[in-house]
C-alpha positions in Angstrom: -34.3 -27.4 -44.6 -35.2 -31.0 -43.7 -38.6 -30.6 -45.3 -36.9 -29.5 -48.5 -34.4 -32.4 -48.5 -37.3 -34.9 -48.0 -39.3 -33.3 -50.9 -36.3 -33.3 -53.2 -35.8 -37.0 -52.5 -39.3 -38.0 -53.4 -38.4 -38.5 -57.1 -35.7 -40.6 -58.7 -34.0 -37.5 -60.1 -34.0 -35.9 -56.8 -32.6 -39.0 -55.1 -29.7 -39.1 -57.5 -29.0 -35.4 -57.0 -29.1 -35.6 -53.2 -26.8 -38.7 -53.3 -24.2 -36.7 -55.2 -24.5 -33.8 -52.7 -24.0 -36.0 -49.6 -21.2 -37.9 -51.4 -19.4 -34.6 -51.8 -19.9 -33.8 -48.1 -18.7 -37.2 -47.1 -15.5 -36.8 -49.2 -14.9 -33.3 -47.6 -15.0 -34.9 -44.1 -12.7 -37.6 -45.3 -10.2 -35.0 -46.6 -10.4 -32.2 -44.0 -11.5 -34.2 -41.0 -14.2 -33.2 -38.5 -12.0 -32.1 -35.6 -12.6 -28.4 -36.2 -16.3 -28.9 -36.3 -16.6 -30.8 -33.1 -13.6 -29.4 -31.2 -14.5 -28.8 -27.6 -17.3 -31.3 -27.7 -16.7 -34.1 -25.2 -14.5 -31.7 -23.1 -16.9 -30.8 -20.4 -14.2 -29.5 -18.0 -12.8 -26.0 -17.7 -9.7 -26.9 -15.7 -7.9 -30.1 -14.7 -5.5 -30.2 -11.7 -3.6 -33.4 -11.3 -6.1 -35.2 -13.4 -9.1 -34.1 -11.3 -11.4 -32.1 -13.6 -13.4 -29.0 -12.7 -16.5 -29.0 -14.8 -17.6 -25.9 -16.8 -20.6 -25.5 -14.5 -18.4 -25.7 -11.4 -16.0 -23.1 -12.8 -18.9 -20.9 -13.8 -20.3 -21.1 -10.2 -16.9 -20.4 -8.7 -16.1 -17.5 -11.1 -19.5 -15.8 -10.5 -19.1 -16.2 -6.7 -15.7 -14.6 -6.8 -16.9 -11.8 -9.1 -19.7 -11.0 -6.6 -17.1 -10.8 -3.8 -14.9 -8.4 -5.8 -18.0 -6.3 -6.5 -18.8 -6.2 -2.8 -15.3 -4.9 -2.0 -15.5 -2.2 -4.7 -19.0 -1.2 -3.6 -20.5 -1.5 -7.1 -21.4 -4.3 -9.6 -18.4 -5.5 -11.7 -19.1 -6.6 -15.3 -17.0 -9.3 -17.0 -15.5 -6.7 -19.3 -14.4 -4.6 -16.3 -13.0 -7.8 -14.5 -10.9 -8.5 -17.6 -9.7 -5.0 -17.8 -8.5 -5.2 -14.1 -7.1 -8.7 -14.7 -9.4 -10.0 -12.0 -10.4 -12.9 -14.3 -6.8 -14.1 -14.2 -6.7 -13.8 -10.4 -9.8 -15.9 -10.1 -8.5 -18.6 -12.4 -5.1 -18.7 -10.6 -6.9 -18.8 -7.2 -9.1 -21.7 -8.3 -6.0 -23.7 -9.5 -4.2 -23.0 -6.2 -7.2 -24.0 -4.1 -7.7 -27.2 -6.1 -4.0 -28.1 -5.9 -4.1 -27.7 -2.1 -7.4 -29.6 -1.8 -5.9 -32.5 -3.7 -2.7 -32.4 -1.7 -4.9 -32.5 1.5 -6.6 -35.6 0.3 -3.2 -37.2 -0.5 -2.0 -36.4 3.0 -5.3 -37.8 4.4 -6.0 -34.6 6.2 -9.4 -34.0 7.6 -11.5 -32.1 10.1 -14.3 -33.3 12.3 -17.9 -31.9 11.9 -17.5 -30.7 15.5 -14.4 -28.6 14.6 -16.2 -27.2 11.6 -19.3 -26.3 13.7 -17.0 -24.7 16.3 -15.3 -22.5 13.6 -18.7 -21.4 12.1 -20.4 -20.7 15.4 -17.4 -18.7 16.6 -17.5 -16.4 13.5 -18.4 -12.9 14.8 -20.3 -12.3 11.5 -23.0 -14.7 12.7 -23.5 -13.3 16.2 -26.8 -11.8 17.2 -27.5 -8.8 19.4 -26.7 -10.9 22.5 -23.2 -11.7 21.2 -24.1 -15.4 20.7 -24.3 -17.4 17.5 -27.6 -16.7 15.8 -28.9 -19.5 13.5 -31.3 -17.3 11.7 -28.7 -14.7 11.0 -26.3 -17.4 9.7 -28.9 -18.8 7.3 -29.9 -15.4 6.1 -26.3 -14.3 5.4 -25.2 -17.5 3.6 -28.4 -17.4 1.6 -27.7 -13.8 0.5 -24.2 -15.0 -0.5 -25.7 -17.6 -2.7 -24.8 -20.6 -0.5 -26.8 -23.6 0.8 -25.8 -24.7 4.3 -24.1 -27.9 2.9 -22.1 -26.0 0.3 -21.0 -23.4 2.9 -19.9 -26.0 5.4 -18.0 -27.9 2.7 -16.2 -24.7 1.6 -15.3 -23.9 5.1 -13.9 -27.4 5.6 -11.7 -27.0 2.5 -10.6 -23.5 3.6 -9.6 -24.6 7.0 -7.6 -27.6 5.6 -5.8 -25.2 3.2 -4.9 -23.0 6.2 -3.5 -26.0 8.0 -1.2 -26.8 5.2 -0.1 -23.2 4.9 0.5 -22.9 8.7 2.5 -26.1 8.7 4.8 -24.7 5.9 5.4 -21.2 7.3 4.6 -21.7 11.0 6.0 -19.0 13.2 8.7 -17.7 10.9 11.5 -16.0 12.9 12.2 -12.5 11.7 16.0 -11.8 11.5 17.0 -9.0 13.8 19.1 -7.5 11.0 16.1 -7.1 8.8 14.0 -5.6 11.6 16.8 -3.3 12.5 17.3 -2.1 8.9 13.6 -1.3 8.5 13.4 0.4 11.9 16.4 2.5 11.0 15.0 3.4 7.6 11.7 4.5 9.1 13.0 6.2 12.3 16.5 7.5 11.7 16.7 11.3 12.3 19.0 13.8 10.7 19.9 17.4 11.1 21.1 19.7 8.3 22.3 23.2 7.5 21.5 24.6 4.1 21.4 27.6 1.8 18.6 28.4 -0.5 19.6 29.5 -4.0 17.1 31.2 -6.4 16.8 33.3 -9.5 18.8 36.1 -7.8 21.8 33.9 -7.5 21.6 32.9 -11.1 22.5 36.4 -12.3 21.1 38.2 -15.4 19.4 36.2 -18.0 19.4 37.9 -21.4 16.2 38.4 -23.4 16.1 35.5 -26.0 16.1 36.2 -29.7 13.4 34.9 -32.0 15.8 32.3 -33.3 16.6 31.1 -29.8 12.9 30.8 -28.9 12.1 29.0 -32.1 14.9 26.5 -31.6 13.8 25.9 -28.0 10.2 25.5 -29.2 11.2 23.0 -31.9 13.2 21.0 -29.4 10.4 20.8 -26.9 7.3 20.7 -29.1 5.8 17.9 -27.1 5.7 20.0 -24.0 3.5 22.6 -25.7 1.2 20.3 -27.5 -2.6 20.9 -27.1 -4.2 18.0 -25.2 -7.2 16.1 -26.4 -10.4 17.8 -25.3 -13.8 16.2 -25.0 -17.2 17.8 -25.1 -19.4 16.3 -22.4 -23.1 16.1 -21.6 -23.9 15.5 -17.9 -27.2 14.7 -16.3 -27.1 14.4 -12.5 -29.8 12.4 -10.7 -29.4 12.9 -7.0 -31.6 13.8 -4.1 -30.5 17.5 -4.3 -31.2 17.6 -8.1 -34.8 16.3 -7.6 -35.5 18.3 -4.4 -38.2 21.0 -4.6 -37.7 22.9 -1.3 -40.2 25.6 -2.5 -43.0 23.1 -2.1 -42.3 22.4 1.6 -44.8 24.1 3.8 -43.5 26.5 6.5 -45.5 24.4 9.1 -43.5 21.3 8.2 -40.3 23.1 8.4 -41.2 24.6 11.8 -42.1 21.2 13.1 -38.7 19.8 11.9 -36.9 22.7 13.5 -38.5 22.2 16.9 -37.6 18.4 16.8 -34.0 19.1 15.8 -33.1 22.4 17.5 -29.9 21.0 18.8 -28.6 20.8 15.2 -29.0 24.5 14.7 -27.1 26.0 17.6 -24.3 25.6 20.1 -25.5 24.1 23.4 -24.8 25.6 26.7 -21.8 24.2 28.6 -21.2 24.1 32.3 -18.3 23.2 34.6 -19.9 20.6 36.8 -18.6 19.0 40.0 -20.2 16.3 42.2 -19.7 14.5 45.5 -21.3 11.0 45.6 -22.7 9.9 48.9 -23.5 6.2 49.8 -27.0 7.2 51.0 -29.5 10.1 51.1 -29.0 10.8 54.8 -25.3 11.6 54.4 -26.0 13.8 51.4 -28.6 15.7 53.4 -26.3 16.2 56.4 -23.6 17.5 54.1 -26.1 19.9 52.4 -27.0 21.2 55.9 -23.3 21.9 56.7 -23.1 23.9 53.5 -26.2 25.9 54.5 -24.4 26.4 57.8 -21.5 28.1 56.2 -19.2 25.3 54.9 -18.2 25.3 51.2 -18.5 22.5 48.6 -14.7 22.1 48.8 -14.8 21.8 52.6 -17.1 18.8 52.3 -14.9 17.3 49.6 -11.8 17.7 51.7 -13.4 16.2 54.7 -14.2 13.1 52.6 -10.6 12.9 51.4 -11.6 13.8 47.8 -9.3 15.6 45.4 -10.7 18.1 42.9 -10.1 15.5 40.2 -12.3 13.1 42.1 -15.3 15.5 41.9 -14.7 17.1 38.5 -17.1 16.1 35.7 -15.7 18.7 33.4 -17.2 21.2 30.9 -20.3 19.4 29.7 -23.5 20.0 27.8 -26.9 18.9 29.3 -27.0 16.0 26.9 -23.6 15.0 28.0 -24.9 14.1 31.4 -26.4 10.6 31.2 -28.6 10.7 34.2 -31.6 13.1 33.5 -32.1 14.0 37.2 -28.5 15.1 37.5 -28.6 16.9 34.2 -31.8 18.9 35.2 -30.3 19.8 38.5 -26.9 20.9 37.2 -28.5 23.1 34.5 -30.9 24.8 36.9 -28.1 26.1 39.2 -26.4 29.4 39.1 -22.6 29.6 39.0 -21.3 28.8 42.5 -24.6 27.3 43.8 -24.8 23.9 45.4 -27.7 21.6 44.6 -30.0 19.8 47.0 -29.3 16.0 47.2 -30.0 14.3 43.9 -30.5 10.6 43.3 -28.0 9.5 40.7 -27.1 6.2 39.1 -24.4 5.4 41.7 -25.7 7.1 44.8 -27.0 10.4 46.0 -25.0 13.4 44.9 -24.5 17.1 45.6 -23.7 19.2 42.6 -22.1 22.5 42.0 -21.5 24.6 38.9 -18.5 26.8 38.1 -18.0 28.4 34.8 -21.0 28.7 32.4 -20.6 29.0 28.7 -23.9 30.2 27.2 -25.2 28.4 24.2 -26.2 30.1 20.9 -29.3 29.1 19.0 -30.1 30.1 15.4 -33.7 31.3 14.8 -36.1 29.4 12.6 -36.0 32.1 10.0 -32.2 31.8 9.8 -32.3 28.1 9.0 -35.6 27.8 7.2 -34.1 27.5 3.7 -31.7 24.9 5.0 -34.4 22.9 6.7 -36.7 23.0 3.6 -33.8 21.7 1.5 -33.2 18.9 3.9 -36.9 17.8 4.0 -37.1 18.1 0.2 -34.0 16.0 -0.4 -35.2 13.3 2.0 -38.5 13.1 0.2 -36.8 13.0 -3.2 -34.6 10.0 -2.5 -37.5 7.7 -3.1 -37.9 9.2 -6.6 -34.4 8.4 -7.8 -35.1 4.9 -8.8 -38.4 5.9 -10.6 -36.7 8.7 -12.5 -33.8 6.5 -13.4 -36.2 4.1 -15.1 -37.7 6.9 -17.0 -34.3 8.1 -18.2 -33.4 4.5 -19.3 -36.7 4.3 -21.2 -36.0 7.5 -23.1 -32.5 6.4 -23.9 -33.8 3.0 -25.1 -36.2 4.9 -27.4 -33.2 6.7 -29.0 -33.3 10.0 -27.1 -30.0 11.7 -26.3 -29.2 12.7 -22.7 -30.0 16.3 -23.4 -33.4 15.3 -25.0 -34.2 12.9 -22.1 -33.3 15.6 -19.5 -35.4 18.2 -21.2 -38.4 15.9 -21.5 -38.3 14.9 -17.9 -37.6 18.4 -16.6 -34.0 17.6 -15.4 -31.1 19.9 -15.5 -28.5 19.0 -18.2 -25.0 20.4 -18.1 -22.9 20.9 -21.3 -19.1 21.1 -21.0 -17.7 22.4 -24.2 -14.1 21.2 -23.6 -12.3 19.4 -20.9 -8.9 17.5 -20.9 -7.9 14.4 -19.0 -6.7 16.6 -16.1 -10.1 18.3 -15.8 -8.9 21.6 -17.2 -10.5 23.8 -19.8 -8.6 25.2 -22.8 -7.5 28.2 -20.7 -5.6 25.8 -18.5 -7.9 26.3 -15.5 -9.9 23.6 -13.9 -13.5 23.2 -15.1 -15.6 24.4 -12.1 -17.8 22.0 -10.2 -16.7 18.8 -11.9 -17.5 15.7 -9.8 -14.5 14.0 -8.4 -16.4 11.1 -7.0 -17.2 9.5 -9.3 -14.4 10.6 -11.7 -16.6 11.4 -14.7 -13.6 12.8 -16.7 -11.7 9.5 -16.5 -14.9 7.7 -17.4 -15.5 10.0 -20.4 -12.0 9.5 -21.7 -12.6 5.7 -21.6 -15.7 6.2 -23.7 -16.4 7.5 -27.2 -18.9 9.6 -29.2 -22.3 7.9 -29.5 -21.7 5.3 -26.8 -24.6 4.8 -24.3 -22.6 4.7 -21.1 -23.8 3.2 -17.8 -24.6 5.7 -15.2 -22.0 6.3 -12.5 -23.0 5.9 -8.9 -23.0 9.1 -6.8 -22.0 9.0 -3.1 -25.5 9.8 -1.9 -27.0 6.9 -3.8 -27.9 8.9 -6.9 -26.6 8.5 -10.5 -24.5 10.6 -12.9 -25.2 10.1 -16.6 -22.7 11.2 -19.1 -22.1 11.1 -22.8 -19.3 12.2 -25.1 -20.7 14.8 -27.6 -17.5 15.5 -29.4 -13.7 14.9 -29.4 -11.1 17.5 -30.3 -7.9 15.5 -31.0 -4.6 16.5 -29.5 -2.5 18.7 -31.9 0.7 20.6 -32.1 0.4 24.3 -31.2 2.2 27.0 -33.1 4.9 29.2 -31.5 2.6 32.2 -31.7 0.0 30.4 -29.6 2.3 29.6 -26.7 5.1 32.2 -27.1 4.7 33.5 -23.6 5.0 30.0 -22.0 7.9 29.1 -24.3 9.8 32.2 -23.2 9.2 31.5 -19.5 10.2 27.9 -19.8 13.4 28.8 -21.7 14.2 31.4 -19.0 13.6 28.8 -16.2 15.9 26.4 -18.0 18.6 29.0 -18.1 18.2 29.8 -14.4 18.4 26.1 -13.6 21.6 25.7 -15.6 23.2 28.7 -13.9 22.1 27.5 -10.4 23.5 24.1 -11.1 26.8 25.6 -12.1 26.8 27.9 -9.1 26.0 25.1 -6.6 28.7 22.9 -8.1 31.2 25.7 -7.6 30.1 26.2 -4.0 30.2 22.5 -3.2 33.8 22.6 -4.5 34.6 25.3 -2.1 33.1 23.4 0.8 35.1 20.3 -0.1 38.2 22.5 -0.2 37.6 23.6 3.4 35.3 26.6 3.4 32.4 26.6 5.8 28.7 27.0 5.0 28.7 30.2 7.1 31.6 31.7 5.1 29.9 30.9 1.8 26.6 32.4 3.1 28.4 35.6 4.1 30.1 35.9 0.8 26.8 35.3 -1.2 24.7 37.4 1.2 22.6 34.4 2.1 21.4 33.1 5.5 22.3 29.7 6.8 19.1 27.8 7.7 18.9 24.8 10.0 16.6 21.9 10.4 16.7 19.0 12.9 14.9 15.7 13.6 14.2 15.2 9.9 12.8 11.8 8.9 12.2 10.0 5.7 8.7 10.4 4.3 7.8 12.9 7.0 8.5 16.4 5.7 8.1 19.0 8.4 6.5 21.6 6.0 9.2 24.2 5.8 11.9 21.8 4.4 11.1 20.7 0.8 10.9 16.9 0.2 13.8 16.9 -2.4 16.1 18.4 0.1 15.2 15.8 2.8 15.6 12.9 0.3 19.0 14.2 -0.7 20.1 14.6 3.0 19.3 10.9 3.6 21.3 9.9 0.5 24.4 11.9 1.7 26.9 11.0 4.4 27.4 13.2 7.5 29.8 16.1 6.8 29.7 15.6 3.0 28.4 18.7 1.2 25.8 18.3 -1.5 23.3 20.2 -3.6 19.9 19.3 -5.0 17.2 20.9 -7.1 14.1 22.0 -5.3 10.4 21.5 -6.2 10.9 23.9 -9.1 13.9 24.1 -11.5 14.5 27.7 -10.4 15.2 26.5 -6.8 18.4 24.8 -5.6 19.8 24.0 -2.2 23.3 23.7 -0.9 23.5 21.6 2.2 25.5 19.6 4.7 24.3 16.8 7.0 25.3 17.9 10.6 23.9 15.0 12.6 22.6 11.4 12.3 20.6 9.8 15.1 20.1 6.1 14.8 17.0 4.7 16.5 17.3 2.1 19.2 15.5 -1.1 18.3 12.7 -1.9 20.8 11.2 -5.2 19.7 8.5 -4.8 22.4 7.2 -1.5 21.0 4.0 -1.4 19.1 5.7 0.0 16.0 8.5 -2.7 15.9 5.9 -5.4 16.6 3.9 -4.2 13.6 7.1 -4.3 11.4 7.9 -7.8 12.6 4.3 -9.0 11.9 4.4 -7.5 8.4 7.8 -9.2 7.7 6.5 -12.5 9.1 3.4 -12.4 6.9 5.5 -11.6 3.9 7.9 -14.4 4.5 5.0 -16.8 5.1 3.4 -15.7 1.8 6.7 -16.2 -0.1 7.1 -19.7 1.3 3.5 -20.7 0.6 3.7 -19.2 -2.9 6.8 -21.2 -3.7 5.3 -24.4 -2.3 2.1 -23.9 -4.3 4.1 -23.4 -7.5 6.0 -26.6 -6.9 2.7 -28.4 -6.1 1.1 -27.2 -9.4 4.1 -28.2 -11.4 4.1 -31.7 -9.8 0.4 -32.3 -10.2 0.1 -30.8 -13.7 -2.4 -28.2 -14.8 -4.6 -28.4 -17.9 -6.7 -25.4 -18.9 -9.5 -25.8 -21.5 -9.1 -22.3 -22.8 -12.2 -22.2 -24.9 -14.4 -23.3 -22.0 -12.8 -20.8 -19.7 -13.2 -18.0 -22.2 -16.8 -19.0 -22.7 -17.5 -18.5 -18.9 -15.5 -15.2 -18.5 -16.8 -13.8 -21.8 -13.3 -13.0 -23.1 -13.6 -14.4 -26.7 -10.4 -15.4 -28.3 -7.4 -13.9 -26.6 
């Protein structure tokens, strides 16, 4: 372009033309201004807290560090798009503003920490201890280097962190937890109630007439949304795991036999023995005791003479591997039941051993476990191939191949699922068999679209699950003919529920009028059921959760009724007992409650103070610079 302008200006005519062009441009700037063109230039900061600017590069470094930490917690890399979807970007920005406000406040208060105190904090961090339990400099350097820190930067960050904690601790300190709050929570969690109740079901609802076509049609029209066909998606799955790549048929029998001999304990139940021992301070006393046993005394006689109880001599039912000392293990497992060993040198002295009950072990033969062993060997060998095969799949996808085409070319098994809804069900309403739950490929597929090249999902064994959406069947309204059976059943259940509600209201009225639950049970040919020691959030299994919840919302002696887990179930009940817990502030549970409340109060106080600090100092966010770093565009 510059070369063209220079060439055009080489003649008088060209000079006049270019003068006119630049004149027009100059006038345009004069009229419209240049703010929009250069907006953001000269603003090299991302955030400003109290007039102290955080540069774009500082913000980028901080943002990426925090994103790596979030990724480490999740156990997988987190992209900027995923961070925005989870609102993590906002958390990071808010955290940086809060940290910066506290740092500035610390400077205003002239707070500081000595290098000695910082060093003490770092060397006392358990993360940096070596095998001997002491601070390991090499480990420290390796860990901070892996975290992307230099030593100077890490020390500075720790200094700032400790100063922030000092400010927070001075605000909240040891917040006293009100006894009333502790008592209320303890009562909510540990109060126990007893109830008596009657179970009402379809039999108590009476006869339900067969609905006419008009009745069904009206019910269907009023509840169309309940019978709507869900959206279905057609999926292509390609699993790349050690089991998918394993070829057990290629493992030689000799290799499997060698593995079996080295790992026999895995393929059987080891023998267990009831072992007892008497420990002697020296070999001479042990030999003397053994001679007494040879002369007719029993093992128990020797133990009694040494003032030993059975619990003092009992090792228990153990396997050979469960005995740490090899000499003792060999001796104990060479005895017959009732025999006493010769003196054996143990770890804490010389011992005499005896064996009581013996539970024989069971060992599976090599032929029984050969297929299992070959599969294990093959899977172990195939783990090294996962990365290589993943690269090949990515190369095929980059070349335009579909998952099905890539799988076929590479000899991998591809699975086609014709239709699955968000709940993992097929059109027949039953779960699609063998769908992976970890990772949740169905949820991932419903967040994707046809034609999208999705990133592979990480499998628990370190492998990958590729997926693509091959087709989408939109949600639609079904006709009455398609769902007539379900419509009729739902209508019937609704009628039962209405009748049961009316019936239970009538019976509650009788109870309030003075009738007893036993009298009503007798009249209705029902059985009074009882339940005691019920607690909130801890259903015993035989009492449905809705009934427990209702019992804790009803006063003692006041009758009530509640729908069960299904609309065709209803319960008539009375609370017969209420046992309030006694607060024990020294108990582990109440200490945990107090600690949780204390932390919550401290967080509230710190949050309020931080909000005040930010308002006082003033916050300025350069939105375009921030969006440039987090990749959010204009939001």
